[in-house]
VOZA-399042 format. One record per residue (C-alpha): x, y, z. Coordinates in Angstrom, 2 decimals. Layout:
BEGIN
u | v | w
X | Y | Z $
...
This chain:
BEGIN
u | v | w
-10.06 | 0.77 | -10.87 $
-12.31 | -1.24 | -8.57 $
-11.74 | -2.05 | -4.92 $
-10.59 | -5.63 | -5.56 $
-7.86 | -4.48 | -7.98 $
-6.66 | -1.83 | -5.55 $
-6.57 | -4.39 | -2.73 $
-4.56 | -6.92 | -4.75 $
-2.08 | -4.28 | -6.01 $
-1.58 | -2.73 | -2.56 $
-1.13 | -6.11 | -0.92 $
1.38 | -7.14 | -3.59 $
3.49 | -4.02 | -3.06 $
3.47 | -4.32 | 0.73 $
4.04 | -8.07 | 0.91 $
6.81 | -8.09 | -1.72 $
8.65 | -5.40 | 0.20 $
8.24 | -7.16 | 3.52 $
9.37 | -10.49 | 2.04 $
12.60 | -8.91 | 0.78 $
13.41 | -7.80 | 4.35 $
13.13 | -11.45 | 5.53 $
14.66 | -13.54 | 2.72 $
18.33 | -14.38 | 2.16 $
17.91 | -16.13 | -1.21 $
18.79 | -14.23 | -4.37 $
16.10 | -15.87 | -6.48 $
13.44 | -14.97 | -3.93 $
14.73 | -11.41 | -3.85 $
14.45 | -11.21 | -7.64 $
10.89 | -12.56 | -7.59 $
9.84 | -10.02 | -4.96 $
11.47 | -7.16 | -6.86 $
9.57 | -8.21 | -10.03 $
6.27 | -8.41 | -8.17 $
6.95 | -4.98 | -6.72 $
7.68 | -3.49 | -10.15 $
4.68 | -5.08 | -11.88 $
2.35 | -3.92 | -9.10 $
3.43 | -0.30 | -9.61 $
2.71 | -0.32 | -13.35 $
-1.13 | 0.04 | -13.13 $
-0.80 | 2.66 | -10.39 $
1.46 | 4.88 | -12.49 $
-0.67 | 4.47 | -15.63 $
-4.03 | 4.92 | -13.88 $
-4.60 | 8.52 | -15.06 $
-4.67 | 7.40 | -18.75 $
-2.66 | 10.46 | -19.83 $
0.08 | 10.33 | -22.49 $
2.60 | 11.52 | -19.88 $
1.51 | 8.72 | -17.54 $
1.98 | 6.15 | -20.32 $
5.44 | 7.52 | -21.01 $
6.30 | 7.43 | -17.31 $
5.00 | 3.85 | -17.04 $
7.14 | 2.74 | -19.98 $
10.28 | 4.36 | -18.61 $
9.71 | 2.93 | -15.16 $
9.06 | -0.56 | -16.51 $
12.09 | -0.62 | -18.82 $
14.49 | 0.69 | -16.17 $
13.30 | -1.59 | -13.39 $
13.20 | -4.63 | -15.71 $
16.74 | -3.92 | -16.93 $
17.97 | -3.75 | -13.32 $
16.11 | -6.92 | -12.33 $
17.36 | -8.83 | -15.37 $
20.94 | -7.84 | -14.61 $
20.47 | -8.91 | -11.02 $
19.06 | -12.29 | -12.05 $
21.87 | -12.86 | -14.60 $
24.61 | -11.93 | -12.09 $
23.25 | -14.06 | -9.23 $
22.62 | -17.02 | -11.52 $
26.17 | -16.84 | -12.86 $
27.47 | -16.62 | -9.31 $
25.36 | -19.60 | -8.25 $
26.69 | -21.66 | -11.20 $
30.26 | -20.89 | -10.12 $
29.86 | -21.25 | -6.36 $
26.73 | -23.46 | -5.98 $
25.38 | -20.85 | -3.57 $
22.27 | -18.59 | -3.64 $
22.70 | -17.04 | -0.19 $
23.06 | -13.28 | -0.01 $
25.45 | -13.21 | 2.95 $
27.79 | -15.70 | 1.27 $
28.21 | -13.70 | -1.97 $
31.87 | -12.60 | -1.80 $
33.05 | -12.38 | -5.42 $
34.10 | -8.70 | -6.03 $
32.74 | -8.56 | -9.58 $
29.40 | -10.07 | -8.55 $
28.93 | -7.72 | -5.62 $
29.87 | -4.71 | -7.79 $
27.29 | -5.53 | -10.46 $
24.62 | -6.23 | -7.80 $
25.40 | -2.90 | -6.18 $
25.01 | -1.10 | -9.51 $
21.63 | -2.75 | -10.16 $
20.39 | -1.75 | -6.73 $
21.64 | 1.81 | -7.36 $
19.61 | 1.81 | -10.59 $
16.51 | 0.77 | -8.71 $
17.10 | 3.51 | -6.09 $
17.86 | 6.09 | -8.82 $
21.34 | 6.91 | -7.56 $
23.62 | 8.72 | -10.03 $
24.68 | 7.91 | -12.70 $
21.53 | 5.74 | -13.03 $
19.14 | 8.53 | -12.09 $
17.84 | 9.70 | -15.49 $
14.50 | 7.88 | -15.30 $
13.29 | 9.27 | -11.95 $
12.46 | 12.94 | -12.78 $
10.46 | 12.00 | -15.89 $
8.59 | 9.20 | -14.14 $
7.78 | 11.42 | -11.16 $
6.56 | 14.26 | -13.38 $
4.36 | 11.97 | -15.40 $
2.25 | 10.64 | -12.52 $
0.18 | 11.99 | -9.62 $
1.44 | 13.46 | -6.35 $
0.59 | 10.42 | -4.20 $
2.07 | 7.97 | -6.71 $
5.23 | 10.08 | -6.85 $
5.38 | 9.90 | -3.07 $
5.24 | 6.09 | -3.22 $
7.99 | 5.94 | -5.86 $
10.27 | 8.29 | -3.91 $
9.81 | 6.63 | -0.50 $
8.29 | 3.16 | -0.32 $
9.85 | 1.86 | -3.55 $
13.33 | 2.55 | -2.17 $
12.83 | 0.26 | 0.82 $
13.35 | -3.02 | -1.15 $
16.75 | -2.19 | -2.72 $
17.82 | -0.51 | 0.51 $
17.09 | -3.70 | 2.48 $
19.14 | -5.76 | 0.00 $
22.00 | -3.27 | 0.36 $
21.79 | -3.53 | 4.14 $
22.03 | -7.33 | 3.89 $
25.19 | -7.21 | 1.80 $
26.68 | -3.93 | 3.07 $
29.96 | -5.47 | 4.31 $
30.64 | -6.98 | 0.86 $
30.11 | -3.79 | -1.17 $
32.70 | -1.66 | -2.92 $
33.09 | 1.40 | -0.73 $
34.75 | 3.51 | -3.42 $
31.90 | 2.81 | -5.86 $
29.28 | 3.88 | -3.32 $
31.19 | 6.99 | -2.26 $
31.67 | 8.05 | -5.87 $
27.98 | 7.54 | -6.59 $
27.06 | 9.38 | -3.40 $
29.09 | 12.46 | -4.30 $
27.81 | 12.39 | -7.87 $
24.19 | 11.95 | -6.70 $
24.36 | 14.93 | -4.34 $
25.92 | 17.05 | -7.09 $
23.45 | 15.99 | -9.77 $
20.49 | 16.39 | -7.40 $
21.55 | 19.97 | -6.64 $
22.39 | 20.97 | -10.24 $
19.27 | 19.35 | -11.68 $
16.93 | 21.15 | -9.30 $
18.36 | 24.64 | -9.95 $
16.34 | 25.33 | -13.09 $
13.18 | 23.38 | -12.19 $
9.79 | 25.02 | -11.87 $
7.78 | 21.80 | -11.54 $
7.61 | 20.68 | -7.89 $
7.41 | 16.95 | -8.61 $
10.60 | 17.09 | -10.69 $
12.24 | 19.17 | -8.02 $
11.34 | 16.60 | -5.37 $
12.72 | 13.88 | -7.67 $
16.11 | 15.62 | -7.80 $
15.85 | 16.09 | -4.06 $
15.37 | 12.31 | -3.76 $
18.46 | 11.71 | -5.90 $
20.50 | 13.96 | -3.63 $
19.24 | 12.28 | -0.48 $
19.90 | 8.86 | -2.01 $
23.53 | 9.95 | -2.20 $
23.53 | 10.66 | 1.55 $
21.85 | 7.27 | 2.21 $
24.35 | 5.15 | 0.31 $
27.44 | 7.06 | 1.42 $
27.52 | 5.34 | 4.80 $
26.19 | 1.97 | 3.66 $
29.48 | -0.01 | 3.93 $
30.72 | 1.52 | 7.19 $
27.63 | 2.62 | 9.15 $
24.40 | 0.98 | 7.85 $
22.40 | 2.16 | 10.86 $
23.11 | 5.78 | 9.99 $
21.98 | 5.07 | 6.41 $
18.74 | 3.62 | 7.74 $
18.22 | 6.67 | 9.93 $
18.86 | 8.97 | 6.98 $
16.21 | 7.17 | 4.92 $
13.71 | 7.33 | 7.78 $
14.23 | 11.07 | 8.27 $
13.99 | 11.70 | 4.52 $
10.73 | 9.73 | 4.30 $
9.29 | 11.47 | 7.36 $
10.13 | 14.84 | 5.81 $
8.93 | 14.10 | 2.28 $
5.49 | 12.81 | 3.26 $
4.02 | 16.09 | 4.62 $
5.36 | 18.02 | 1.63 $
3.61 | 15.72 | -0.86 $
0.41 | 15.56 | 1.22 $
0.31 | 19.36 | 1.33 $
0.91 | 19.56 | -2.43 $
-1.88 | 17.05 | -3.00 $
-4.29 | 18.87 | -0.70 $
-3.69 | 22.30 | -2.23 $
-3.23 | 21.00 | -5.85 $
0.12 | 22.75 | -6.05 $
2.23 | 21.67 | -9.01 $
4.70 | 24.50 | -9.71 $
6.79 | 26.92 | -7.71 $
4.57 | 29.74 | -8.92 $
1.55 | 28.09 | -7.29 $
3.34 | 28.13 | -3.92 $
3.17 | 31.95 | -3.87 $
-0.61 | 31.83 | -3.44 $
-0.61 | 29.13 | -0.80 $
-0.76 | 31.52 | 2.15 $
-4.06 | 33.03 | 0.85 $
-5.81 | 29.61 | 0.94 $
-4.17 | 27.82 | 3.84 $
-1.75 | 29.72 | 6.06 $
-1.05 | 26.72 | 8.35 $
-0.10 | 24.51 | 5.37 $
2.17 | 27.29 | 4.15 $
3.97 | 27.27 | 7.50 $
4.19 | 23.47 | 7.48 $
5.69 | 23.39 | 3.98 $
8.17 | 26.15 | 4.77 $
9.50 | 24.49 | 7.92 $
9.50 | 21.02 | 6.36 $
11.37 | 22.31 | 3.28 $
14.03 | 23.85 | 5.52 $
14.28 | 20.52 | 7.37 $
14.66 | 18.72 | 4.05 $
17.58 | 20.99 | 3.32 $
19.26 | 19.97 | 6.56 $
19.34 | 23.28 | 8.40 $
19.81 | 23.23 | 12.19 $
18.04 | 23.14 | 14.56 $
15.56 | 21.10 | 12.50 $
15.50 | 17.30 | 12.39 $
16.84 | 17.10 | 8.82 $
20.22 | 18.25 | 10.13 $
20.58 | 15.09 | 12.23 $
21.54 | 12.54 | 9.51 $
23.92 | 14.94 | 7.75 $
25.57 | 15.73 | 11.06 $
25.99 | 12.07 | 11.89 $
27.28 | 11.19 | 8.41 $
29.85 | 13.98 | 8.26 $
30.96 | 13.23 | 11.82 $
31.41 | 9.55 | 10.96 $
33.31 | 10.34 | 7.77 $
35.70 | 12.73 | 9.49 $
36.34 | 10.25 | 12.27 $
37.28 | 7.58 | 9.69 $
39.73 | 9.88 | 7.85 $
37.45 | 10.58 | 4.87 $
37.95 | 14.33 | 5.07 $
38.04 | 14.98 | 1.32 $
34.86 | 13.02 | 0.61 $
33.03 | 14.68 | 3.52 $
34.07 | 18.14 | 2.26 $
32.91 | 17.39 | -1.30 $
29.52 | 16.13 | -0.06 $
29.03 | 19.13 | 2.21 $
29.94 | 21.60 | -0.54 $
27.76 | 19.84 | -3.13 $
24.79 | 19.94 | -0.76 $
24.87 | 23.74 | -0.89 $
23.23 | 23.56 | -4.34 $
20.21 | 21.75 | -2.93 $
20.10 | 24.09 | 0.06 $
19.84 | 27.06 | -2.28 $
16.81 | 25.48 | -3.96 $
15.13 | 24.81 | -0.60 $
15.77 | 28.39 | 0.50 $
14.24 | 29.64 | -2.74 $
11.13 | 27.52 | -2.09 $
10.84 | 28.89 | 1.43 $
11.20 | 32.41 | 0.06 $
8.43 | 31.81 | -2.46 $
6.20 | 30.36 | 0.23 $
6.56 | 32.93 | 2.97 $
8.00 | 36.19 | 1.58 $
6.33 | 36.81 | -1.79 $
2.92 | 38.07 | -2.89 $
1.21 | 36.76 | -6.02 $
0.37 | 39.28 | -8.76 $
-3.10 | 40.69 | -8.15 $
-5.17 | 43.79 | -8.78 $
-6.54 | 46.04 | -6.04 $
-10.21 | 44.90 | -6.18 $
-9.20 | 41.23 | -6.24 $
-10.76 | 39.17 | -3.46 $
-8.20 | 37.33 | -1.30 $
-9.18 | 33.80 | -0.24 $
-8.25 | 34.12 | 3.38 $
-10.75 | 32.56 | 5.71 $
-11.86 | 29.55 | 3.72 $
-13.12 | 26.38 | 5.43 $
-10.48 | 23.68 | 5.42 $
-9.98 | 20.26 | 6.95 $
-7.66 | 19.61 | 9.85 $
-4.75 | 17.41 | 8.80 $
-3.49 | 15.75 | 11.92 $
-1.05 | 13.46 | 10.09 $
0.61 | 16.35 | 8.27 $
0.89 | 18.37 | 11.46 $
2.30 | 15.43 | 13.45 $
4.95 | 14.66 | 10.81 $
5.86 | 18.34 | 10.57 $
6.40 | 18.43 | 14.29 $
8.72 | 15.43 | 14.10 $
10.66 | 16.92 | 11.20 $
11.36 | 20.09 | 13.16 $
11.76 | 19.08 | 16.80 $
13.61 | 15.73 | 16.95 $
17.17 | 17.04 | 16.69 $
17.70 | 17.09 | 20.51 $
17.38 | 13.27 | 20.44 $
20.58 | 12.95 | 18.41 $
22.90 | 12.38 | 21.44 $
20.81 | 9.30 | 22.34 $
21.41 | 7.61 | 18.95 $
């Protein structure tokens, strides 16, 4: 793919996402979502592999189904109310269907089935874009209409997403699929506070993105694709092994790392608003994901790969300095003391 094509595609993805954050018209939102989806198609299919073609087809069909449902619902609402404004959409049935379409675009349970397969069928960097940047557009639409949404629907989806994300990652050996299920679980934490505390939801997404980026960049640099490959990471790049171990623990939400901050704020907000049962279910369901993160950390730092005695160990190999990965790792581990200021 030449430079001009990459420039047009990248500009389309960035501008469509930014326009969604500024518009309040449903038709404009639909157009931007379609541009965003169509711009991702050539990026996913770039590797010309059968798995990439399959992932592209699944991504296109799912996103198109969600966009078509959004267009049909908003058009019907406009015919009934003569109104296209997002902040004036008050019909309960309309807002419920719109919420479900946005959940499908964000891969929240029970609309999550497409994400692991799409993530596994593409490259590491493309998977990173799908799991982080592509969630910004539906998240912004949710933030615009958060006070009109069905809280019970979002809470049910949040609990189901956390549970499915934990259960689905238990038997995974492929890291991209595991990170996809991790994204599903974190999507549950993001949408749980959407109707009552949208700022906490935004903070949760920012912390998740900040934690996921160094993991994918490390995987891309070391060409790590499976959990088995992580056992040999310390022989090639000890500092990346340390970065991935600490970032993985932060992704699991263990104190005193930064990943604990959003879960702490969410559970505190839920208990203060008398949602004790829901908070307990979310906390218990997150233990499944925490077990997976602990297993990854164990594989990274406490295991040796199978090797024979005369085998040469790749210890002091020349490697590049990755300032971005190091900076993000520092933020994902040391920002928890800032929580009282939020």
